[in-house]
N, C-alpha and C positions, 0 to 999 in steps of 0.2 A: 310498676312492673316488678315482679318477684325477683328478677335477677339483679335488682338494685338494692336489695335488702342486705343488711349486715349478716343476717342469719344464713345467707348462702355461702359465707366464707367459713373456712375451717378455724373458727375461734372457740375458745372455752365457753361453756354455757354461762358461768358466772360473769364473764366479761360481756356477753350478749345481754344478759339481764341488766347489768349496770348501764350499758349503752341505752337500753330501752328506758330505764328510769331517768336518764339524762335527756330524754327526748330525741335520741338518735335511732331512727329505724331505717330510713332509706339513705343510701350513700349519695353524696354529691358527685358530679362528673369526675373530679380529680381523684376521689376515693375509689370510685368504681373502676377507673382505668389503672390506678397505681397499686392498690392494696393487694390484689392477687399476685402481682409480680414481686412486691416487697416481701410479702409473707412467704414467698418461695425462696427468699434469701438472696435475690439478685440486687445488684446496684441499680439505682434509678437516678436519672436526671430529669426533673419535672419542672415544667413551666406553668405556673398558675398564679393568679393574683391573690392579694390579701383577701381573706374572707371566703376562700374557695373550699375550705375544709382540710387543707393540707396538714395543719397541726394535729388534728384528730387522727389522720392517716398514719403519720409517723409515730405518734404516741401509742397507738394500738400495737404497731409493730415492735416498738421498744419494749413494751411490757410483756409481749409474748416471748421475748428472748431473754428475759431476766430470770436468774436463779435467786429467789428471795433469801435463801439460807447463806448466800455468799455476800457479805457486806463489803463490796468493793465496787468501783465505778465500772459498770458494764455497758452503759449507754451515755453518749456525749452529744449534746446539741449546742452548736455554735450559732449565736445570733448577733446582728450588728449593734443592737442597742439594749440598754438595761430594760426599757419598757417592754420590748418584744420578749426578752428572756423571761421576765416576770410573768407575762401572759402565757408563754409556752409551758413554764413550770406549773402554773396554776391549772391549766387544761390537763396536763399530764397527771397531776394529783387527782383530779376529778375522775379521770378514766381509771386510775389505779385503785379506786376504792374497793374493787373486788378482791384485791390482793392484800393480805395483812402485812403490816410492817415494811412496806415499800417506802424508801426514803429518797426524795427528790430534793436536790440542793441547788440553789441559784448562786452563781459566782460572777459578780459584775463589779466594774470599777465604780468610783463615786461613793463607795461604802468602806468602812473600816475592814481591813483584811483579817484582823485578829479573831473576831467571832466566826468568820468563814473557816479559818484554820481549825478552830475548836469544833465546828460542825463536821468537818471532814474527818477529824480524828475518831469520830464515832461511826464512820462508814457512810457511804452513800451509793445507792444503786444506779441512779441517773443524775448526771450533772448537766445543768443548763447554764450557759454563761457567755460572756463576751470574750473575744480572742485575747485582748490585752490582759485581763484579769486571770484567765486560764493560764496564760504564759507565766504570770507572776507566781502562781502556785506551783507550776512545774519547776521553775527556777529554785523555789524554796524547798522543793521536795515534799510538799504537803498534799500533792495530788498525784496518784499513779493512774496511768491510762493503759497499763499492760493487759488488762482483761476487758478492754472495751471491745464488744462484739458488733456494735452499731454506732456509726458516726453520722450525724445529721448536720448539714450546713443549711440553715434557714435564711432566706433572703440573701443568698450568696452574692448576687449582683451588688447589693448595698454594701456588703462587707468589702468587696473589691473596690468600690467607689470610695470607701473611707480609708483605703490604704492598708488593709489587713492581710494582704496576700502573703507577706513574709511570716506573719504570725501564724496564719493558717498552715503553711507548709511546715513550720516548726512544730506545731501541735500534732499534726498528722504523723510526724516522724516518731512521736512517742507512743503511737498506737500499733497494734499488731497488724501485720500485712494481710491477714486473713479476715479482717473485719468486713462488714457490709457498710457501704457508704451511700448515703442518700443526699442528693443535692437539689435544693429547691430555689428557683429563681423566677422573678416576675418578668425578666427580660433575658435575652440570649446574646449578649455581646460576645465577641471573639475571646475575651478574657475568661469567660465562663467555660467555653469549650476547652480552652487550654488548661484550666484548673481541673476539669473533669478528666482529661487525658492523663493528668499527673497523679490523681488520687483515686480514680475509679477503675474497675475492671469490667470491661464489656457492658457498660451501663445501658439499660433500656430507656429510651427517651419517651416521655409522656408529655403531651402538649394539649392543653385545653385552650382553644383558639380564642382570641379577643372577641370575635364576633359571637361565639357561643356563650361567652361569659357575661355579655352585657345586653342580651335580648330583653331582659326584664327591667332594664334601666331606661327611663324616659329622658333622653338627652335633648336639651333645648339650648340654642345659641342666640344671644342677643347682641346686636350691634350697639356699642356704647363707647364714645370717645372718652378719653381719660377724665375730662372735667365732668362728664355726665355719669360716670360710674357710680358715685355715691347715691345719687337719686334712684338709678335703676336698681341698685342693690336693695335699697329700702323697699321698693315696690315688690321685688322678688320675695323678701322676707315677709312682707304683708300677705302675699299669696300663699305662703307656707303655713299660715295660721298658727304661729307659735310652735311649729314642729322643730325638732333638733336639726342642726346643720353644721357642717364644717366648711369654713370659707378659706380657700387657698389663695395665697398671694406669693409673688415671686421673690420679694425681698422683706427683710425684717422691718425696714422703715415703712413700707406699705402696710404691713400687718398693724403696726402701731397707729398709723393714720386712720385706717379703717376702724380700728378699735375705738379711737376717739370720736369718730363720726357716729358710730352706733351708740356709744355711751351717752352722747348728747341727745340722742333720740329716745332715750329711756331704756335701751337694752343693757344687759349686764354680760357682755361677752368676755370670754377668756382669751387672752392673747398669748400664744405659745411661740417663743423665739429662743435663739441660742444663748442669750444673755442670762437666762434664768438658772438658778441653782437647781441641782437634781431634785431636792425636796419640793421646790416650787413646781417643777415639771410634773412630779408624781401627783401632787395635790390637784393640779389642773386637770390632768387626764382622768383621775378618779372622779372628780366633781362632774366632768362632762359625761363620763360613762354611766354614772349613777343618776343622771337627770337632775343634778343640782344646778346646772347651767344649760341653756338651750343652744348657745352658739360658741364655737371654738374657731378662732382665727389662727392660721399657722402657715409657715413655709413648708416645703417638701421635707427639708432636713429635720425641722422641729417635729414633724408629724410622723417620723419613722417609728414603727411599732404601734401606731394607733390602731386599736382594735375595739370597735364599738358595735354592739348589737343594735338592730332596729334603727339605724340612722336614716332619717327621712330623706335627707338631701345633701349633696355636695355642691357648693357654689365655687366656680373658678372665677374669682375676681380678676385674676390675671391668667391668661392662657399660658400653659407651659410651652417651651420651645421644642420639647421632645414628646412625640405622640405616645410613646410608651409610658412616660410619666403621667400624661393625661389619663391613660387607661388605668394606671395604678391609683391615681387620685379618685376617679369615679367609682372604682371597685370597692370603696369604703361604704358605699350605699348598695342596696339591693343584694345583701349578703345571703348566702345559703338559699338562693332561689327566690327570695322575697323581692318585692317591687321597690323601686327607689327613683329619685330624681337627680339628674346632673344638669345644673344650670350654669352656663358659661357666658362670660362677657368677652367681646372681642372688639378691637378697633378696626377702622377702615384699612390700616396698614398691615393687618395680620391675616390677610387672605391666605398666605402661604402656610400658616399654621393650621388653618381649617382644612386646606387641601391635604396636608400631611396626616391629620387625624382621620379624614375621610378615607384616604388610601389605606391607612393602617387597619381601620375597622371594616373596610370593604363595604361601606354603605354610605348613602347620602345623609347629610346632616340636616336637621330641622332648624331652619333659621327663622326667627320671629322678630318683629319690631317691638322695641320697648313701649311704643305707643299703645300696644295691646294690653299693657299692664295698668292696673288701677292704682291710684295713690290712696293709701290707707291712713285713716286718722285714728287717734286714740293711742293710749300707751300700751306697749306690749305686755302680755301676761307674764308674771314672774314664773320661774321654773317651779315644777311641782314638788321638788324635793329640796331638802337642806342637808348638808354634810356635817356630821360631828366627828371631830378628830380625838382619838384616844391615845394617850402616850404609853401604849403597851402593845406588843406584837407577838410574833411567833417565838421569839427568844424568851418571852415571859410566859410561854405556854398558853397564850391567848388564841382561841379558835373562834371562827364565826358563830358557832353554836353557843359559845359562852356569852358572847355579846348579845345575841338574840335572847337568850335566857334571862340575862340581866335586865333587858328592856321589857320583856313580856311577863316576867314573874309576877304572881299575885294580881294579874289582870291590869297591870299598870299601863301598858301600851299594847294594843291589838297587833297581832302578827302581821296583818295586811297593811299596817302603817309603817312597817320597816322595809326598806328597800335593800339595795345591794350592800353587802359587807365585804370590805377589802382589807386583808391583813398582810402587812409587811413584817420585816424582822423586828422593828422596834416601835412601830406605830400602826394603828388601825383606823379605818374610816367606815362610818355607817351612815347610810342615807335614810332620812326620816321624812315623811310627808310634812309639808310646810306647816300645816295646822297643828301638828303634834310635836314640832321641833323643840319648843320651850319645855314641854313636859318631859320629853326624852332626855334633854340635857340635865334637868334637875334630877331625874331618876338615876342617871349615871354618875352625877357628881356626888350624890348622897349614898349610892349603893356600892356594891363590890362586884368585881369580875374575877372569878377563880379565887375568891377569898381575899382579893387585894383591891385597894382603892387606887385608881389611876386618875391623873389629870385629864379633864375633858374640856374641849372648847368648840365653839361653833365657827366654821369657816365662812 
């Protein structure tokens, strides 16, 4: 339908051309419902799941309100985790390509504050960060929010769950009262409504219902007592034919136990839990996103900020006690209108959880017997990609194009053998097809990137 095209909005032609080049032509439901209101300058409180396209919606709005010649913070995005902040900043930079010299800075904890201070000293148009680290910079006087015209709270419900309410209120007090405030939340607890009343002015509510969001996700529920779960899980993975999947567990211990079971069966799963250092978490998420690993096992807390394109399936090894969390989990597949699978295991004592999910989604659930699943033999196929880690990042002026050029120069590696390239401040990761991984490693070890030699290793 023509009314769902970005070209129907009052956007600059260069921005529309960039969106087209990035593969964005038609708007998702949340974009179609919220963008006209946002672009008109109104406050919005939007309920939408991860993968609905909300980041693109507020990134477009942020950039249309930026004055490039004024090197100060004009847009501020608060996120609950470093992972989500990194993804939001990356998406915003992609959309901002049509504007020269737009600077997007990420300010998160778990990283040295010194380089962040240095980066802010040179000015930043848009700041994306976690509440704690934003507060640190405000206390030090290294960040000014006086000219912020747009404030975005992404996954606001998660920030409140993590105890950031006081930090958010403090940060808001540093901004101008005439700002536009956009609040995005996957759920609508009373605390979110209270926050909205405190920081927003006559917000327009936009809700994409859970039912509408998941019509393209094939949900299946399998009865499996706790002792039978490992066997049923292996059957489900066999049916997926080596596609990528996130396996959700309710506890860190269960994550580790499931990881052990799968490793013994020849799988190479990544196990994401709260005991990991930030660098280890970053590496795992990068490897899963770039298809260097097919399986990621995680708790809900550990998976916050997880943003994976073309995820074939979500497997709920444990059912969540909260139907909204269940919806949030399965929303990681079937993104942007694509099809996906959500496979859930439940015990005979968890009928009440099924009833709650059915009521929330307003639909009957498809319950299947594990006996309908076949037992698969043979070793699972290895992941198609391998990740190389380069000890150089944005602070060393390394860009994805530099890494691609170093690999493909003089015909060393074909461009279609190079996968996703992810660049952080001090490190970069590049995915290479498994067949060419050794050659790519040798190429980077012996060659130079931006005229410099960096240490490179295979993860």
